Residue, then its C-alpha position, 0 to 999 in steps of 0.5 A: x548514139x555517137x553514130x546517130x549524132x554523126x549521121x545527123x550532123x553529116x546529113x544524107x545518111x538515112x540507113x545509118x540513122x535507122x540502123x543505129x536507132x534500132x541498135x540503141x533500142x536493143x542495147x538499152x533492153x540488154x542493159x536494163x535486163x542486165x541491171x535487173x538480174x545481175x549480182x549486186x557488184x556487177x550491177x554497180x559496175x554496170x551503172x558506173x560505166x553507164x553513167x560515166x560513158x553513155x551519159x557523161x562522155x557522150x554529153x561532153x563530146x556533144x557539147x564540145x563538138x557542137x559549140x566549139x566546131x563548125x562545118x566540115x571540121x565538126x564532121x571530121x572530128x565526130x567521125x574520128x571519135x566514132x572510129x575510135x569507139x567502133x574499134x574499141x567495140x570490135x576489139x572488146x572480144x579480144x579478151x574472149x579470144x585470149x581466154x579461148x587460146x589459154x583454155x583451149x575451149x570455145x564455150x564463151x565464144x559462140x560461132x553465130x556471134x562471130x559469123x554475124x559480126x563478120x557479115x555485118x562488117x562486110x556490109x558496112x564496109x561496102x556501104x561506106x565505100x559506096x558513100x565514099x565515107x572513110x569513117x564508116x568503112x575504116x572500122x569495119x575493116x578491123x571488124x572483118x579481120x577480128x570476126x574472121x579470126x574468131x571464126x578460125x579459132x572456133x573451128x580450130x579449138x572445136x576440133x581439138x575439143x572433139x579429138x580430146x573427147x573421143x580419146x577420153x571415151x575410147x581410152x581404157x585404163x591399163x591397170x584398173x584400180x578397185x577399192x576393196x572394203x572388207x567387213x567382219x561380223x561380230x554376233x548378228x548385228x555388229x559390223x566392224x571394218x578390217x584393215x586390208x593389209x592385216x587381211x592380206x597378211x593372214x591370207x598370205x599365211x593361209x596360202x603358204x600353209x595350204x601350199x605346204x600341205x600340198x607338198x606333204x601330200x605329194x612327197x610325204x615329207x613333213x617337218x613336224x614328222x620327227x617330233x611325232x615319231x619321238x612322241x610315238x616312241x615314248x608312248x610305245x616304251x611306256x606300253x612295253x613297261x606296263x606289259x612286263x611280267x610281274 
């Protein structure tokens, strides 16, 4: 809207008028769709900005420059105001740039937007130079630098994301962890969980007993053998007493 006002005041800026008319229509559609579908809090904030900036600030600038300034001074003041707002528009994506650097993710900074922002800045800079209009050329130098910065960040962090994804897919855990659930049955229908530590303890005891049995089979040594021999001796004495002659 400010650029439309500047073009009308300056005159001989047909392309500036037509381009910004189309931009106003598209941006109005964006704002209406956002207000229609955004959450209530975001909708309230958008309406506050719309009434304070697009209506309030623009009306104030229009009235002050129209009634207080005349001639070439009016064009210069409006031109510098347009430069200031254009720099704010180009600098707005800096918050996204900071988010990309902090999170190392380009999810919220599409490459196409940065690419066409850079191309648009180059074309408008050339148009401003051809008209010898510093107010058109100057903000687009900043737009070109910021657009180029966004594309460089996109390519850099996009490659980092690919490397991390490939590394995560190819890396295998050194010691895979398995969750074991042990269930014992009581009767036919009741299932109860068994503590793994208790189960492992019983398992270890059974393993030790099996190992001891293998040692006995191999070497013929058993720590229970003396008790068995003593018991056998007592039984044999009883048998001898029973067999003594009457």
